[in-house]
Steps between C-alpha positions, in 0.01 A plus 500: 500500500459153640783254437294324233418827323863617506621168360231503230577861402870426455444181302233662282761761404709216356750459784663183624421499873638273773324482836780493757436318826220653713487831311120522526509556875850648529480869594568767765135586565553461875737799488272748329216545253502372144312746285359697352734397222577771248780382276784269399864550600798355314831411670823317425629235742875582507548121478572241235351154455131419486468247783697697757326826406156343535589352839637833621185683393282237666693479828653845529788537745562582866440874466216478246271194514333368188318516280704775338261532205204328340680355202857440385562540127786281380724573204315244287171682564352256750310661788534330840222598740636530855242707688137607507414801713725748675867450407825669608598653168410868474578644843434866576466732203363832387132583555509735200602208280216287637249773421638524147463124456144505633415788265696333216681827438699544180816580699628394840628746760848458647514239774655722767316372807461163675176544691253248353469122537548357151465137608132574551434652159712317238538160343871429468703307245868426561690437176815288510785737417818616674401862450854603413413643160692216332284196569283460187122511487399225256208573267298220663539660843404848382196357325400320821531825700275667244247216510495467879441872553240510222318199645451673835409831340247324278344322799464825694408724207819704534712658228878471457536805727426276798837326448811650659853400588633480853733787408194718429352428842768497768786753527841346440382192310634424151293200396423391245830589338566414137181620332282806543158492658370740235593246232339219701181702551485557123516124447229442760278765338531328163418162654198633682371628167453142382351182637683265740726248328309213660635229729810314392533126530692439822831325432514137600673463837850358493662297774848416617625173349607232745864581586582145613507348848868585544412868484336480843785480746610694807664828405327535165367855447264585219191707426348172384505376861319813618237458228460133593452592866229752416314239299527255790355762734218566252424126497480494879821301532735769633691402810692825537554701817663766281507525126494335258833626376753426227712247696401133514440411864344231714181707501488472122546125519224463760269721295564301184446176690158635604427568131602148406270358768219722371551336161465158662864400532630336817815349647816561303292652218416789735855582608473869412736488202315615187443254220392582149135391534433685829694804374296525181178480702617781732526741204775731624480821293800616300733738684 
């Protein structure tokens, strides 16, 4: 599916969807083929916290570059799109399982081989959960998993048998842990028997309130400063050699001064220390 079609399919299923950074062009297509796609794979992140989990799945890490999936499903049921195309989520799995998915077999064979490139054949959703068997799966999150998988199946004309867990694909994997894939497939089957829920009204964006000029001083560390820096970069005012990061630095001050000048301020009014009016116009998202 194109990025637009994927986004539309998810929203038409009644999901709250957030487009994260440059997800539309973020992929690993230069490392191998994407497609033919044959199914949907469900994972858990082994992390906690929405923002950090989304960033991890977008960026990846030193041994496994991102994107690590196509969408991250938060505990409140929001889906954050982080990739479109080939993603590092499935790894090598069992060719017998792939054939069963393609044939939409009633049962899956044991995943006892790792000989087939799953990143080519599966959409992947990472669900925020520690995967320790104790971290709860809220009803809103389980419903979002059901809806996300059903949305893709509906778009491709697949049944619930095209949805598998990572643990059913790759030997040694345990995710998702905390619910059974058979139970999830039953939910997806029931949903596919009806019509899509229809798009939800996107929630109004919320922004960080002005923390006061005294907040911005050398040594201050806060996720708010990182979020501010990203907005400054998006506005073309970033003056960072590295970053932005959580610590207030001279680069932050210079970047904010560039923002103030963009708004028409000059002299001492463009000193790089945020004021309420310029801060409200920057619209720093809540962290």
